[in-house]
N, C-alpha and C positions, 0 to 999 in steps of 0.2 A: 504494498498500500505506499510507503513512505518513496519508494522507486517511482511509482506512478506519478506521483505528487510532485517530485522534483523534474520529472521528465515534463510533465506538464508545465512547471512553471518556467522551465528553460524554453521552451517554445513559443509561451506567450512573451517573453522578454525579448527572445530574437525577433518576433514578429514586429513586435511596437518597441523598441528602444529608445528610451529618453536622453541617451547620450547624443547631442546634436552633430558627433563625427558620424554616428552609426545610423541615426534616423533618417529616413529617405523623404523628399518632397513629395515623392507619388503615392506615399502610405498616409500623408496628413490627413486628407478628407476621410479616409477610414478611422483614423486616431482620433480625431477631435473636428469634425464638421464645422462646429460653431467658430474654431479658431480660423480654418480653411476658410468660411462665407467671409470672416471679417477681412482676411489678408486679402482676397479679392475683390472685395469692395475698396479697400484702399488701393489694390494695383491699379483698378479701373479709375484713379484720380488723375485728370488731364491738367498739367504743370508748363508752363513755357511751351504750351502748342502740341504737347506729344502725352500719351498716357504713359503712365509709369510701366506698365507691363511692356511698351514698346522701347524704353531705356533698357531693361533688364535683357529683353531680345538681344538687342545689338551689343551688350555685354556677353551674351552666350553665341554670336554668332550667327543667330538664327535667319532664316531666309526672309528677309525684308519684304518680299511680296506676301507671303503667308501672314505675318504680322500685320501687314498695312489691311489684309483682308479682314481680318480680325476686329481692327481699328473700324472697318468702314460696315460692319455688319453690327454695329451698336445700335440697334434701331429699337431697343426694348421689347424683343421677341421671347423674353423671358431665357434667354441663354445670355451669361456673362461673357464676354469676351474676355474676362482675364480667368476665367476656370477654363475656358476654350486655350487659352494660352500657357496655362500650367498645363494641360494635357499634350500640347505640341513639345513644351519644354521638356517634360519628363519622358515623353515617348524619343526624343532625340540623346536625352541623358538619363537612362532609368536608374543611374547610381549616385544620382544627384543628393547630397545630403542637405539637411536643415541649415547644417553651418555654413556649407560654401553659399547656400542662397542667401544668408542672411549676410554674409560678406559683400555681395552684390548689391544687396539693398543698402547697405550704408554707403556704397559707392555713388548711388544715384540718391543719395539723401534722403533714405527712408527709413531712417533709425526706428522710428515709431513701429514699422511692420517688423523689423528684425525682433525689437523687443518683444512685440506681441509673440512672434513665433517661439523665442525662448520662453516666454513664461509658460508657454504651452507645453513645453518639455521640461519645464524646470519645477 
């Protein structure tokens, strides 16, 4: 019985690590959907003529046409362009950690989003 419990705990820890160096961005929505939604709302903020998700896309060298398509489809159809952006980003970088993403957020002067993500895992 104890062995089974230990195995169960290790699997849970492996799937949802609270270590920012191990936690993957692609798992955030399942791990903490509220945190994920707040992050996406903030990434959909437009500053200096561009959405924040566009700035992040440039740092990760994502296809500019795909990112522009997301920007241009921001028409209230219920699908968040920032959520679609995260899907695009994590499909190109499936091993992208929360820590790496937070570092990029700080580069585009969105420490508030970085702090939000860190608080979700802290």
